N, C-alpha and C positions, 0 to 999 in steps of 0.2 A: 600154116606154120605150126611146128610142134611147140608145146608148152615149155617155158623155161623153168628149170628146177634149180633150187638153191640147196646146197649141201655142204657138209664139212669137207675141207680140202684134205686130200690124202697125199702121202709122199710121192705117189705116182703122178700127181698133178703138178709137180714142181716145174717140169718142162713146159707145161701150158702156162704157168705163171710167168716163166721167163719169156715166152712168146708175147704175152701181153705187155711185159716191160719193154721189150724191143720195139713193139708197135708204137709205144708212146715215147720212145727214146729215153727211157729211164735207165738208171745206172746199176740196178740191183743184180746180184748174182744168185746162183742156187743156194749158196750159204746163207743168204739173208732170208729166203723163204724157209729154209730148214730151221733157222733160229726161231722164227715165228711158230713153226709147228712144234718145236721142242718146248717153247715157253708157254704157249696157250693152245694146245692141240684142238680144242673144240671152238676156238675163237677165230679160226681162219676159214673163210667160206669162199665157195666159187659158185658162179651161175653156169649152168650147163644146158645146152639144147642139142638134141640129136646126137648125144654122145660127145659133144665138143664143148670145152670150157670157153665161155665168152666173157667172163668177168670175175672179179675177185674183190675181197675186202679182208683185212687182217686187223686183229686186235691183240693187245698185249697188256698184261696187268703188272703194275709196279706196287707191290704190297696190296693192301685192302682199300687204299684211299684214292688211287688214280689208275684209270685205264687209258690206253692210247689207241687211236683208230688210224689206220693207214692203208696203203696199197689198194685204194679204190680205183680199179682199172676196168675198162670195158673195151672189148674189141672194136676198132673203129667202124666196122661194118654194122655193129649192133647199137651204136650210140643213138640217143634220142628216143629210145623205146622204153625208158624207165628201168633198165637193168641196173644201172649204178645206184639209183635211188633205192630200189628194192634191196640191193646188197647192203647199202649203208644202214637202212632200217634194221635189217637182220643182224648186222654187226653191233648196232646199239642195243638190241635186245640181248645179245650175248653178254653184255657188260652192264645190264640194267641194275645189278646189285651193287655196283661201284658208285660212290657218291659223286665223283668228279671224272669227267671224260674229256680228254684233250686231243687235239690234232693240229697239224700245220696245213693251212689252206692256201692254195694258189688264188690269184685274183679271180680266175674263172669259177672256182669251186666255192668261194666265200659266200656268195648270196644264198646258195643252197644250205650251207651249214648255219647261216644266220636264221633261216626259216625254221630250222630244227632246234633253235634255242641256243646255239653256240655264240659266244661273245668274244670279241678280240681282246686279248690282254697285252700283247706286245708283237713285235715283228722281228723276223730274221731275214737276212739277205744272203742269197747264195752268191759266192764269189768263186771265180775260176782262175787258175794260173796254168799257163801252158808249159810244156816241157822246155827246159833250157832258158827259163826266165832269168832276171838279174840275180847274180850270186848274193846270197845273204851272208851275214857274218859267220853263221854256224858256230862251231866251237873254237874259233880262232881267238887268240888273246885280244881282249878289248871288246869283243862282240857282246850283244845282249845275252846270247846263250852261255858264253863263258862267265860273264859277271853274275849270272843267276844259277850257276852250277847245274846246268841242264845235262842230264845223262839218261841212258836207256833205263827203263823201268825193269825191276827184277821182282821176284815173288815176294820178297820181304817188304816191298812197297804197298802190297795189297791193302792192308788195313788203313794206311794213310789215304790212299786213293779213294777207298770206299767211304771213309769218314768225310772227306772233303766233298765228294759228290753228293752225299746225303745232306750236308750243310747247304750245298748250292741248289739242290732240286727239291728237297723235302720228302723224297720218296726213296725206298731201298731199291737200288738197281744192281745188286751184287751179281746176279747171274748174267746180266747184260755186260757189265764191266769185265767179268771173267771171260766171257766169250770174245769180246773185243781184244783183250790182251793175248789170249791163246791163239786166236786166228791171225793176228798180225803183230807178233811180238817185236818186229823191227820198226813198228810205227807207234810204239808206246814209250813215252818220255815223262820224266818228273823233274821238277826243280826241288832239290833236296836241301837247300838252305833258304831261310826266309828271304823273300816271300815265297810261300809254297804254291805249287800248281802241278797239273798234269795234263797231258795230251795223249789221246788214243786215236787210232785210225783203223781203216779197213780197206780191203780191196773192192774195186768196182769193175763193172763190165768195160766201160770206156775210159775210166780214170779212177784214181785213188780218191778216198774221202778222208779228210781230217775232221775229227770230232768224236767225243766232246773235248773242248778245251775249258778247263776250270782253273782259275788262278786268283790269288789274293789281290794282285794288281796287274795293270795292263803291261808293264814292262816284263813281267814274268811270262804272260801269255805270248807276247811277241817273241821272247827268247825261245819258248817252246816251238812256235811255228818256224822260226829261223832254223832251229836245229833239224826239224823234219825236212825242210827244204834243202839244207846242206847235205843231208844224208840220202836224199832222193832227187838229185838234180835233173834227172831225165824223165820225171814222172809228171804227167798232167794231173792236176788235183783240184778238188772242190772243197769248199768249207762254207758252212751255213753259220753266219756270224750274227751275234746279238746286236740289233740296232740300238739297244738301250745303252751300249758302252760308248761314251763320248770319244770321238777321234779314232776309234778302233778300225773302222773301214778305211780311213785315211792312212793309217799305219800299214794296213795290208796292201793298199794300192801302191805304197812305196816299195813293197816287196814283190810287186809285179802282178798282183791280183786285179781282176776286173769284175764288175758287177754283172750278174747274169739275170737274176729275178728275185722277187721278194715273196716270203711266206708270212701269212698272218697266223700267229699262235692263238688258238681259240680254245675256250673251255665251256662246258655245259655242266650244270648241276651246282653244287656248292663250290665255294672258292677253293682254288688249289691249296694243297698243304703248305704251311708256312715254310719259306725258303729264302735264302740270301741270293737273289738273282744277280746281285752285283758281281758275283764270282763267275758267272757263266759268260764265256766269250765265244763259244761255238757249241751248237747242239750236236747230237749224234747224227742227225739228219731227220727229215720229215717222216721217215719210216718208223723210227724208234724214239723220237722226242729228245 
């Protein structure tokens, strides 16, 4: 058997990355891989054997204090041979200068990450809503969306969104937020009277993805989700919700969401930057944190 080579991913490898996603039934599109390559060109790696890409790992940096690890994928025919572990080690080497490294782990992957020094801080639950679910209030008079003045985001909201996200996460994610807003402007909403909040989204291969959702209080977060659902009634959608928010999953279940699986948010290194996690109602997703 030929030796496996690890190398930096090139734009020409995006199709191979998508093949790995489809083999694992993941929801990413070419645009997601391209965002990794734009953000951290040297931090996206593939494993190759006999000219064929058989695995991947991606990293992204949020300022100087936090790096994110994701997209650890291995061709099903190559699993159990150490390819994923080798990729993960190389990905961690690529961000060794960053004091804190984070990731969202599935239950299957969590033991490996624990052996590498990652510690669970909190959990997120992936919830799914099929197309044509129960109609939310949307922007109708008396609905949560109407009472919280939910509207489509515009360019002049950028500074407010960036500031609220920094407060919620403790790290600068300006380029990521700009990409989300520009790639799916019809999935970007704000609450523009107290309590403040915003929701961004993106396209997926099999369904849409809501996230992040950041808000001062849960009623605002629900209003934002209601508005998205009202504007996209025929879309299947995923949302990765913060388990630390009391009653939040129950609220989404009333909107027609069902639980799919749980992710453990884990960190290695020094404690994550100070942040107000009470503002986070949904992550971008395990790819981007």
